C-alpha positions in Angstrom: 5.6 -10.4 -9.0 4.6 -12.8 -12.4 4.0 -15.7 -12.5 4.6 -17.2 -16.1 3.4 -21.0 -15.5 0.7 -23.2 -13.8 1.1 -23.6 -10.3 0.1 -27.4 -10.0 -1.4 -29.4 -7.1 1.4 -29.9 -4.0 2.9 -26.5 -5.5 2.5 -23.6 -3.1 3.4 -19.4 -4.5 4.1 -16.9 -2.1 5.1 -13.7 -2.0 4.9 -10.4 -0.4 3.6 -7.6 -1.9 1.1 -8.3 -5.3 0.9 -11.5 -7.6 0.1 -11.7 -11.0 -0.2 -15.2 -12.5 -1.0 -15.7 -16.1 -1.5 -19.6 -15.8 -3.5 -21.8 -13.6 -3.8 -22.6 -10.0 -4.9 -26.0 -9.8 -6.7 -27.9 -7.4 -4.6 -28.3 -4.6 -2.3 -25.8 -5.5 -1.9 -22.7 -3.3 -1.4 -18.8 -4.2 -0.8 -16.5 -1.4 0.3 -12.6 -1.0 0.4 -10.2 1.2 -1.3 -7.6 -1.2 -3.6 -9.0 -4.0 -3.9 -11.6 -6.7 -4.7 -11.5 -10.2 -5.3 -14.6 -12.1 -5.2 -15.2 -15.8 -6.2 -18.5 -15.6 -8.5 -20.7 -13.8 -8.1 -20.3 -9.9 -9.4 -24.1 -8.4 -6.8 -24.1 -5.4 -6.7 -21.7 -2.8 -5.6 -18.2 -2.3 -5.1 -15.6 0.2 -4.3 -12.2 -0.4 -3.7 -10.0 2.3 -2.0 -12.8 4.6 -0.8 -10.6 7.3 -4.5 -9.0 7.5 -4.5 -6.8 4.9 -8.3 -6.6 4.2 -8.4 -4.1 1.8 -6.8 -7.0 -0.7 -8.6 -8.9 -3.4 -8.1 -11.9 -5.4 -9.4 -11.8 -9.2 -9.2 -14.5 -11.8 -10.3 -15.0 -14.8 -12.3 -18.1 -13.4 -12.9 -18.1 -10.4 -13.9 -21.6 -8.9 -11.1 -21.8 -5.5 -11.8 -24.2 -3.2 -10.4 -22.5 -0.1 -10.4 -18.3 -0.6 -8.8 -15.7 2.2 -8.8 -12.7 2.8 -6.9 -10.4 5.8 -8.8 -13.7 8.3 -11.9 -13.7 6.6 -12.4 -17.2 4.8 -14.8 -18.6 2.2 -15.2 -21.9 1.4 -16.4 -22.1 -2.7 -20.3 -23.7 -2.7 -20.6 -27.0 -3.8 -21.8 -25.0 -7.1 -18.2 -24.0 -7.9 -16.6 -27.0 -7.8 -17.8 -27.6 -10.8 -15.7 -25.1 -12.8 -19.3 -23.0 -13.7 -17.5 -19.3 -13.2 -17.4 -18.3 -16.7 -16.8 -15.1 -16.1 -14.4 -12.9 -14.7 -14.2 -11.9 -11.0 -13.0 -10.0 -8.2 -13.1 -11.1 -4.3 -13.2 -8.8 -1.7 -14.0 -7.6 1.9 -17.6 -5.8 2.0 -18.9 -5.0 5.5 -16.5 -7.6 7.2 -17.5 -10.5 4.1 -15.7 -11.7 1.4 -18.1 -11.0 -1.6 -17.5 -12.1 -5.0 -18.1 -9.9 -8.2 -18.7 -10.2 -12.0 -16.1 -7.6 -13.2 -19.2 -7.3 -16.2 -21.9 -6.6 -13.6 -22.4 -4.5 -10.0 -24.7 -8.4 -8.8 -22.7 -9.8 -6.3 -22.8 -12.9 -4.5 -21.1 -13.7 -0.8 -19.8 -17.0 -0.1 -19.7 -17.6 4.0 
């Protein structure tokens, strides 16, 4: 499904499949998919990919600074430095060896969120 607008605080978008969002996901908003999620804006709210337990799903965004990130049954809370909106490069979050890993799309380095 394509979501053409910003998801505002208090709103929730849930879909059985993959979601592509063209707007932002604001703090206090939810983006939930049974598949993967790709955002063209800033993801500041909660994102849950693979909600039915699919840990092969991923979450990508131009600016990935979520309050909470879930992939399958895995949960990660962003570190304090990510809440400032300093994530300036597109990133992809996915599960690797049982942990959520975030990787810049333009680089090979990664950081784990616990």
